[in-house]
C-alpha positions in Angstrom: -39.7 -37.3 60.1 -43.0 -36.8 62.1 -44.8 -39.6 59.8 -42.2 -42.4 60.8 -43.2 -42.5 64.5 -46.9 -42.5 63.6 -46.5 -45.3 60.6 -44.3 -47.3 63.2 -47.4 -47.5 65.6 -49.9 -48.1 62.9 -47.7 -50.7 60.9 -46.2 -52.4 63.9 -47.9 -55.6 63.5 -46.8 -55.8 60.0 -42.9 -55.2 61.2 -42.8 -58.5 63.0 -43.8 -60.4 59.7 -41.3 -61.7 57.3 -40.2 -58.9 55.0 -41.7 -60.1 51.9 -45.1 -60.6 53.2 -45.1 -57.1 55.2 -43.9 -55.2 52.1 -46.5 -57.0 50.1 -49.3 -56.0 52.6 -48.3 -52.4 52.6 -47.9 -52.3 48.8 -51.4 -53.9 48.7 -52.9 -51.4 51.2 -51.5 -48.3 49.4 -51.9 -49.7 45.9 -55.7 -50.3 46.8 -56.0 -46.7 47.7 -54.5 -45.6 44.4 -56.7 -47.9 42.5 -59.7 -46.6 44.3 -58.8 -43.1 43.5 -58.1 -43.9 39.9 -61.5 -45.5 39.6 -63.3 -42.3 41.0 -61.3 -39.9 39.0 -59.8 -41.5 35.8 -61.9 -44.7 35.1 -65.0 -43.0 34.8 -67.7 -42.6 31.9 -67.1 -38.8 31.6 -63.2 -39.2 31.2 -64.1 -42.2 28.5 -66.3 -39.8 26.7 -63.6 -37.1 26.7 -61.1 -39.8 25.3 -63.6 -40.4 22.4 -64.2 -36.8 21.7 -60.3 -36.3 21.6 -60.1 -39.1 19.2 -62.8 -37.8 17.1 -61.2 -34.4 16.9 -57.9 -36.0 15.9 -59.7 -37.9 13.0 -61.3 -34.7 11.9 -58.3 -32.7 12.0 -56.3 -35.4 10.1 -59.4 -35.5 7.3 -59.3 -31.7 7.2 -55.6 -31.5 6.8 -56.0 -34.0 3.9 -58.5 -31.7 2.2 -56.9 -28.3 3.1 -59.8 -26.5 1.7 -60.5 -22.6 1.8 -61.6 -22.8 5.4 -58.9 -25.0 6.5 -57.5 -22.4 9.1 -60.7 -21.5 10.7 -61.9 -25.0 10.8 -58.5 -26.2 12.2 -58.8 -23.4 14.8 -62.0 -24.5 16.0 -61.0 -28.1 16.2 -57.9 -27.1 18.3 -59.8 -25.0 20.5 -62.4 -27.9 21.2 -59.2 -30.2 21.7 -57.6 -27.8 24.2 -61.0 -27.5 26.2 -61.4 -31.3 26.4 -57.7 -31.7 27.2 -57.7 -29.4 30.3 -60.9 -31.3 31.4 -59.0 -34.5 31.0 -55.8 -33.3 32.8 -57.9 -32.2 35.7 -59.0 -35.7 36.2 -55.7 -37.3 35.8 -53.9 -34.8 38.2 -56.0 -36.2 41.1 -54.6 -39.4 41.2 -51.2 -38.1 40.7 -51.3 -35.9 43.6 -52.5 -38.8 46.0 -49.6 -41.0 44.5 -47.1 -38.4 45.2 -48.3 -37.9 48.8 -48.4 -41.5 49.4 -45.0 -41.9 48.0 -43.5 -38.9 50.1 -44.9 -40.6 53.3 -44.4 -44.1 52.9 -41.2 -44.6 50.9 -39.1 -42.7 53.6 -40.5 -44.8 56.4 -40.1 -48.0 54.5 -36.3 -46.9 53.9 -35.8 -46.6 57.5 -37.4 -49.9 58.5 -36.1 -52.2 55.5 -32.8 -50.5 54.8 -30.7 -53.1 53.4 -33.3 -55.9 53.6 -33.0 -58.7 50.9 -36.4 -60.0 50.1 -35.1 -62.9 48.1 -32.3 -63.9 45.7 -33.1 -64.8 42.1 -32.0 -68.3 41.5 -28.8 -68.8 39.3 -30.9 -70.7 36.7 -32.4 -67.6 35.5 -30.2 -66.2 32.8 -28.8 -62.6 33.1 -30.8 -62.2 36.5 -29.6 -65.1 38.5 -28.0 -64.3 41.8 -29.2 -60.8 42.1 -30.7 -59.5 45.4 -34.3 -58.2 45.2 -34.4 -55.5 47.8 -37.6 -54.3 49.5 -37.9 -51.4 47.1 -38.0 -53.6 43.8 -40.3 -56.1 45.8 -42.7 -53.0 46.6 -42.5 -52.0 42.8 -43.4 -55.4 41.6 -46.2 -55.7 44.0 -47.5 -52.4 43.4 -47.7 -53.1 39.6 -49.2 -56.4 39.9 -51.8 -54.8 42.3 -52.6 -51.9 40.3 -53.0 -54.2 37.2 -55.3 -56.7 39.1 -57.4 -53.7 40.5 -58.1 -52.4 37.1 -59.0 -55.4 35.6 -61.4 -56.1 38.5 -62.7 -52.7 38.8 -63.2 -52.1 34.9 -64.9 -55.5 34.8 -67.5 -54.2 37.1 -67.7 -50.9 35.5 -68.5 -52.5 32.0 -71.3 -54.4 33.4 -73.3 -51.1 34.7 
């Protein structure tokens, strides 16, 4: 793949590091990009407002459903139209980070597979029940690091967002 040669040049300093560290740094880099994209698209005031409006519509709909008055169908239809409108706006916001994540995965994962093939990052100690003795491969280590980075990134960025 064309990206492999370019990525080998870009990340050549990392390939000389121990596998656990280089995979962590790569996960940190791309995880940070994804967290940043999420902040700019999903973790915004506009999206939070959309989520509130959707919850309000759900609440109104359930109240309306309990009453089932004469105008139930007309009012329910209006609520569902509003819900559909808000949902499409919400989906537009959430689709952008998904595209970025997929593009990163399509570029980076094949390159990492080529460079870390059968690399064992560490072996889980035998004292841990059920998991002891298992090899943690680069892919599992990347997933663990990415989850950790996204959780910490969200906490940090939402903490800053709440203060503004």
